[in-house]
C-alpha positions in Angstrom: -121.9 -25.2 112.8 -123.9 -26.8 115.7 -122.9 -24.3 118.3 -124.7 -21.4 116.7 -128.1 -23.2 116.5 -130.7 -24.2 119.1 -130.2 -28.0 118.6 -131.9 -30.6 120.6 -129.5 -33.2 121.9 -131.9 -35.7 123.4 -131.3 -39.1 121.9 -130.6 -41.9 124.6 -133.1 -44.5 123.5 -132.5 -44.2 119.6 -136.2 -43.3 119.1 -135.3 -41.6 115.8 -134.1 -44.7 113.8 -137.2 -44.6 111.5 -137.2 -40.9 110.9 -133.4 -40.4 110.5 -132.8 -38.4 107.3 -129.0 -39.0 107.1 -128.7 -42.7 107.2 -126.6 -42.6 110.3 -129.2 -44.8 112.1 -130.4 -48.1 111.1 -132.1 -51.1 112.7 -128.9 -52.8 113.6 -128.0 -50.1 116.0 -128.8 -51.0 119.7 -127.0 -48.2 121.7 -126.0 -44.7 121.2 -122.3 -45.5 121.1 -122.9 -47.3 117.7 -124.1 -44.1 116.0 -121.2 -42.5 114.0 -122.0 -39.0 112.7 -118.5 -37.6 112.6 -115.6 -36.9 114.9 -114.9 -34.1 117.4 -111.6 -32.2 116.7 -110.0 -29.2 118.5 -110.3 -27.0 115.4 -109.5 -23.7 117.3 -107.1 -24.6 120.0 -106.1 -20.9 120.3 -109.6 -20.1 121.8 -109.9 -23.3 124.0 -110.3 -22.0 127.7 -108.8 -25.1 129.0 -105.6 -24.6 127.1 -105.6 -21.1 128.3 -105.9 -22.5 132.0 -109.2 -20.5 132.2 -112.4 -21.5 133.8 -116.0 -20.6 132.9 -118.9 -19.5 134.9 -122.4 -18.9 133.4 -124.3 -20.0 130.5 -122.1 -21.7 127.8 -124.0 -20.4 124.8 -125.6 -17.3 126.4 -128.6 -16.5 128.5 -130.8 -16.4 125.4 -129.6 -19.6 123.7 -132.6 -21.9 122.8 -130.6 -25.2 122.6 -131.9 -28.2 124.5 -130.0 -31.0 126.2 -130.8 -33.9 128.4 -129.5 -33.5 131.9 -129.9 -37.0 133.4 -129.6 -35.7 137.0 -132.6 -33.4 136.3 -134.9 -35.4 134.1 -133.7 -38.2 131.8 -136.7 -38.1 129.5 -137.2 -34.3 129.2 -134.7 -32.1 127.4 -133.9 -29.0 129.3 -133.1 -25.4 128.0 -129.3 -25.2 128.4 -129.7 -21.5 129.6 -131.6 -22.8 132.7 -128.4 -24.9 133.7 -125.4 -22.6 134.1 -122.0 -24.0 134.9 -119.1 -22.9 137.2 -115.8 -24.6 136.4 -112.4 -23.7 137.6 -110.8 -25.0 134.5 -113.1 -25.2 131.6 -114.1 -28.8 130.9 -117.7 -28.3 129.7 -117.1 -30.5 126.6 -116.1 -33.4 128.8 -118.7 -32.7 131.5 -121.7 -32.7 129.2 -120.6 -35.3 126.7 -123.3 -38.1 126.7 -120.8 -40.8 125.6 -118.8 -41.9 128.7 -115.2 -41.7 128.0 -115.4 -40.0 124.6 -113.6 -36.9 125.8 -111.1 -36.7 128.6 -109.1 -33.7 130.0 -105.3 -34.2 129.9 -102.7 -32.1 131.6 -99.9 -31.2 129.2 -96.5 -29.4 129.8 -95.2 -26.5 127.7 -91.6 -26.0 126.8 -91.3 -23.5 129.6 -92.4 -26.0 132.2 -95.7 -24.5 132.7 -98.8 -26.7 132.4 -102.1 -26.5 130.8 -105.2 -28.7 130.2 -106.6 -29.9 126.9 -109.6 -32.0 125.9 -108.7 -35.2 124.1 -111.1 -37.2 122.0 -111.1 -40.9 122.1 -112.3 -43.6 119.6 -115.7 -44.0 121.1 -116.7 -40.4 120.0 -119.8 -40.6 117.9 -119.7 -37.1 116.6 -123.1 -36.2 118.3 -122.1 -32.6 118.5 -122.8 -32.0 122.2 -119.2 -30.8 122.8 -119.5 -28.2 120.0 -122.8 -27.0 121.2 -121.8 -26.4 124.8 -118.3 -25.0 124.2 -118.6 -21.3 125.5 -116.3 -19.6 123.1 -117.4 -18.1 119.8 -116.4 -19.8 117.4 -116.5 -23.2 119.2 -112.9 -24.5 119.9 -114.0 -28.0 119.5 -116.1 -29.0 116.4 -117.5 -32.0 114.7 -116.1 -33.0 111.4 -119.1 -34.6 109.8 -118.8 -38.2 108.6 -115.1 -38.5 109.7 -114.2 -41.7 111.3 -111.7 -42.5 113.8 -109.8 -44.7 111.4 -109.7 -41.9 108.9 -107.7 -39.7 111.2 -103.9 -39.8 112.2 -104.4 -40.1 115.8 -104.5 -43.1 118.2 -106.9 -43.5 121.0 -106.1 -40.9 123.7 -103.3 -39.4 121.6 -102.8 -36.2 119.9 -103.4 -36.4 116.2 -106.3 -35.6 113.9 -108.5 -35.3 117.1 -108.5 -33.0 120.1 -105.3 -32.4 121.9 
């Protein structure tokens, strides 16, 4: 599981093509959106803070977490320790907020049978399975996880709809 490890998510120029041990990267790839490592799914919706209408304030993986992430607004080229960038969200949307692929995750409001509403992350077809969402999910065990090598067409959902994805 990615969330429990101090992982570096820093690829924005595809500099790792020659060294990639998995075969996910090749010379035909020109942009990060073309890399397909898996697919995000809401594997533990019962722990998702957004679904519980809860926010989050603090360090998503704890103050001692060693994971690195590129924060474009800080320094596009130098990965930063996540623990140095706490968040403060009224309703948790950290997976969407820090996802490096624009539009891969959205937050959608849903209505329960009793008329009350809640928010849920929804994964879209441009998800590459990079794992940032899993790494930044503040609950233990991460509510959203990457299913390695799973492709959008292998699931039963449609873009932006519930199914084999988040939602």
